[in-house]
C-alpha positions in Angstrom: 0.0 0.0 0.0 1.2 3.5 -0.8 -0.1 7.1 -0.6 -0.8 7.1 -4.3 -3.2 4.2 -4.0 -4.8 5.9 -1.0 -5.1 9.2 -3.0 -6.8 7.4 -5.9 -9.2 5.7 -3.4 -10.1 9.1 -1.8 -10.8 10.6 -5.2 -13.1 7.8 -6.2 -15.1 8.5 -3.0 -15.1 12.2 -3.6 -16.2 12.1 -7.3 -18.6 9.2 -7.0 -17.2 6.7 -9.5 -14.1 5.5 -11.2 -14.6 7.4 -14.4 -14.8 10.9 -12.7 -11.8 10.1 -10.5 -9.8 9.1 -13.5 -10.6 12.4 -15.3 -9.6 14.3 -12.2 -6.3 12.4 -11.8 -5.5 12.3 -15.5 -5.4 8.5 -15.4 -7.3 5.9 -17.4 -10.3 4.3 -15.8 -8.7 0.8 -15.9 -5.7 2.2 -14.0 -8.0 3.6 -11.3 -9.9 0.3 -11.1 -6.7 -1.7 -10.9 -5.4 0.5 -8.1 -8.5 0.1 -6.0 -8.6 -3.7 -6.7 -5.0 -4.0 -5.5 -5.8 -2.0 -2.4 -8.9 -4.2 -1.6 -6.8 -7.3 -2.1 -4.0 -6.1 0.2 -6.5 -5.1 2.9 -8.6 -8.2 2.5 -11.9 -6.3 2.5 -14.3 -4.8 0.0 -14.2 -1.0 0.1 -17.0 -0.4 -2.4 -20.3 -1.7 -3.6 -20.1 -1.3 -7.3 -23.3 0.0 -8.9 -24.1 0.9 -12.5 -23.1 4.6 -12.4 -21.7 5.1 -9.0 -19.9 3.4 -6.1 -21.0 3.2 -2.5 -18.7 2.7 0.4 -19.1 -0.4 2.5 -18.9 -0.2 6.3 -15.2 -1.1 6.1 -14.8 1.4 3.3 -16.2 4.2 5.5 -13.7 3.4 8.2 -10.8 3.2 5.7 -11.9 6.5 4.1 -11.6 8.3 7.4 -8.2 6.7 8.0 -7.2 7.7 4.5 -7.9 11.3 5.0 -5.9 11.3 8.2 -3.0 9.5 6.4 -3.0 12.0 3.5 -3.3 15.0 5.9 -0.4 13.7 7.9 1.7 13.0 4.8 1.0 16.6 3.5 1.8 18.0 6.9 5.1 16.2 6.9 5.9 17.3 3.4 5.1 20.9 4.4 7.5 20.7 7.4 10.3 19.3 5.2 9.7 21.9 2.5 9.8 24.9 4.7 13.5 25.5 4.2 13.3 24.9 0.5 10.8 27.6 -0.4 7.5 27.2 -2.2 7.2 26.0 -5.8 4.6 24.6 -8.2 1.2 25.8 -9.5 -1.7 27.4 -7.6 -5.0 27.2 -9.5 -7.2 30.2 -8.8 -10.7 31.0 -10.1 -12.0 34.6 -9.6 -15.1 36.4 -10.7 -14.8 39.1 -13.3 -14.2 42.0 -10.9 -11.8 40.3 -8.6 -10.0 38.6 -11.5 -9.3 41.9 -13.2 -9.0 44.5 -10.4 -7.9 42.5 -7.4 -6.1 39.3 -7.9 -3.3 40.3 -10.4 -1.5 42.6 -8.0 -1.7 40.0 -5.3 -0.1 37.4 -7.6 2.7 39.9 -8.1 3.1 40.5 -4.4 3.0 36.8 -3.5 5.6 35.9 -6.2 8.0 38.5 -4.8 8.3 36.3 -1.7 7.9 33.0 -3.6 9.3 33.3 -7.1 9.1 29.6 -7.9 5.3 29.6 -7.6 3.2 30.1 -10.7 -0.5 30.6 -11.2 -3.3 29.3 -13.3 -5.9 32.0 -13.2 -9.5 31.5 -14.6 -12.1 34.3 -14.7 -15.8 33.4 -14.6 -19.1 33.6 -12.7 -19.3 33.0 -9.0 -21.8 30.1 -9.1 -19.6 28.2 -11.6 -16.5 28.9 -9.5 -18.1 27.4 -6.4 -18.9 24.2 -8.4 -15.3 24.0 -9.8 -13.7 24.5 -6.4 -15.9 21.7 -5.0 -15.0 19.5 -8.0 -11.3 20.1 -7.4 -10.7 22.0 -10.7 -9.3 24.9 -8.7 -7.5 25.3 -5.4 -9.0 28.7 -4.4 -11.9 30.7 -5.6 -12.7 34.4 -5.2 -16.5 35.1 -5.4 -18.8 38.0 -4.9 -21.2 36.6 -2.3 -21.0 34.5 0.9 -22.1 30.9 0.5 -23.8 28.4 2.8 -21.6 25.3 2.0 -20.1 23.3 4.9 -17.6 21.6 2.6 -15.9 25.0 1.8 -14.0 27.3 4.0 -14.6 31.0 3.2 -13.1 34.3 4.3 -13.9 37.9 3.3 -10.8 39.2 1.5 -12.1 42.3 -0.2 -14.6 45.1 0.4 -15.1 47.8 -2.2 -17.6 50.7 -2.2 -20.1 50.9 -5.1 -20.3 54.5 -6.3 -22.4 56.5 -8.8 -20.1 57.8 -11.5 -20.2 59.8 -14.7 -17.8 61.6 -17.1 -16.6 65.0 -15.9 -17.6 66.6 -19.2 -20.8 67.9 -20.8 -23.6 67.1 -20.7 -23.1 65.5 -17.2 -20.3 67.8 -15.9 -23.0 70.1 -14.4 -24.4 67.6 -12.1 -24.1 68.5 -8.4 -21.5 66.6 -6.3 -24.4 65.5 -4.0 -27.7 64.7 -5.7 -31.1 64.2 -4.3 -32.9 60.9 -5.0 -35.3 62.6 -7.4 -32.5 64.0 -9.4 -31.0 60.5 -9.8 -34.0 59.3 -11.7 -33.8 62.0 -14.3 -30.2 61.2 -15.3 -29.5 58.8 -18.3 -28.4 55.6 -16.6 -26.4 52.5 -17.7 -27.1 49.3 -15.9 -25.1 46.1 -15.5 -26.6 42.8 -16.5 -25.4 39.3 -15.7 -23.9 40.3 -12.4 -26.4 39.1 -9.8 -24.4 40.2 -6.8 -23.8 43.8 -7.9 -27.3 44.3 -9.3 -28.9 42.8 -6.1 -26.9 45.3 -3.9 -28.1 48.3 -6.0 -31.6 47.0 -6.2 -31.7 46.5 -2.4 -30.4 50.1 -1.9 -33.2 51.4 -4.2 -35.8 49.3 -2.3 -34.5 50.8 1.0 -35.4 54.3 -0.2 -38.7 53.2 -1.6 -37.7 53.1 -5.3 -37.0 50.5 -8.0 -34.7 49.8 -11.0 -37.8 50.3 -13.3 -37.9 54.0 -12.4 -34.4 54.7 -13.7 -33.9 56.5 -17.0 -32.0 53.5 -18.5 -30.3 54.2 -21.8 -28.3 51.0 -22.1 -27.7 47.6 -20.4 -24.3 45.9 -20.6 -23.0 42.6 -19.4 -19.6 43.6 -18.0 -18.1 46.3 -15.8 -15.6 47.1 -18.5 -18.3 47.8 -21.1 -20.2 50.0 -18.6 -17.0 51.8 -17.7 -16.2 52.5 -21.4 -19.8 53.8 -21.9 -19.5 56.1 -18.9 -16.2 57.3 -20.2 -17.7 58.0 -23.5 -20.4 60.2 -21.9 -23.4 57.9 -22.4 -24.7 58.2 -18.9 -24.2 57.5 -15.2 -23.7 54.1 -13.7 -23.0 52.3 -10.4 -19.5 50.8 -10.4 -16.9 49.6 -7.8 -14.8 52.5 -6.5 -11.6 50.6 -7.6 -12.7 50.7 -11.2 -13.6 54.3 -11.2 -10.4 55.4 -9.4 -8.3 54.4 -12.4 -9.9 57.1 -14.6 -9.2 60.7 -13.6 -11.8 62.0 -16.0 -14.6 60.3 -14.2 -16.2 61.8 -11.1 -18.1 60.2 -8.3 -21.5 61.5 -7.3 -23.1 61.1 -3.9 -26.8 60.4 -3.9 -28.6 61.0 -0.7 -29.6 57.8 1.1 -27.3 55.5 -0.7 -24.3 53.7 0.8 -23.4 50.5 -1.1 -20.5 48.1 -0.5 -19.6 44.9 -2.2 -17.7 42.1 -0.5 -15.6 39.3 -2.0 -14.7 36.0 -0.4 -11.9 33.5 -0.8 -13.1 29.9 -0.8 -11.2 26.6 -0.6 -12.3 23.0 0.2 -12.6 22.5 4.0 -11.7 18.8 3.9 -8.8 18.9 1.3 -5.2 18.1 2.2 -4.0 21.3 0.5 -0.4 21.9 -0.5 1.7 24.3 1.5 1.7 26.8 -1.4 -2.1 26.8 -1.5 -2.4 27.2 2.3 0.0 30.0 2.3 -1.6 31.9 -0.6 -5.1 31.5 1.0 -3.7 32.9 4.3 -1.9 35.6 2.3 -5.3 36.7 0.8 -7.0 36.6 4.2 -4.5 39.1 5.7 -4.4 41.7 2.9 
């Protein structure tokens, strides 16, 4: 018996069948089956009840699964201790939503690699819901998402908080808008809204609801499916929009407008599997993000 066999066994349990485990491990299905068969033969017990599309742990299999996690965790802990003096190396797979992936994560990759130059990153940018599934599936080590989740199999920590602001181009015809606007004035201004971003829209919609208004009352002149498109449209003078302060701050020709009764903030969270035996580099990067 070796840790590779144990790792294959744990992945079969985690992904429900031999085929899924093989894809995750980049092995053939016969290789995975052969490894589990050899393990069962050596232990002298059946670990799985084989069914048509999935496998179910036997009672002995349940016991061995718990022991296997302990073995792998101890092995990883030992490797971490031995590697401390050698420095970190290898790949960290990160998935981030569109805002975090463009405006937040890149600088943190630079900062982390200053201390650990032998680490490199595989960065994917996508929607928060898909990222949660992919972290659970083991496709990525760490995810950065725009909303908290109720998922016991994932650890999560708030790593970023950014104010959402009203912004427009500091040029005609919107240059004459007051620095502080009333709520009634807001609904007369041409407005650009963001689609396909449930978290950001929900925050704005909730803020409108709190003052007794709705999205339908806005003078919407365009809807766009990315912050970058909205930002470009605002910069071109098409209208006003709600955007993260970090985005707006990069453009000196844009101005922020205060609207009475509105105070919006968007949080982002780092997630990682709670039961995984993560590598030292992943643990340290997760802790690095938590303390920024």
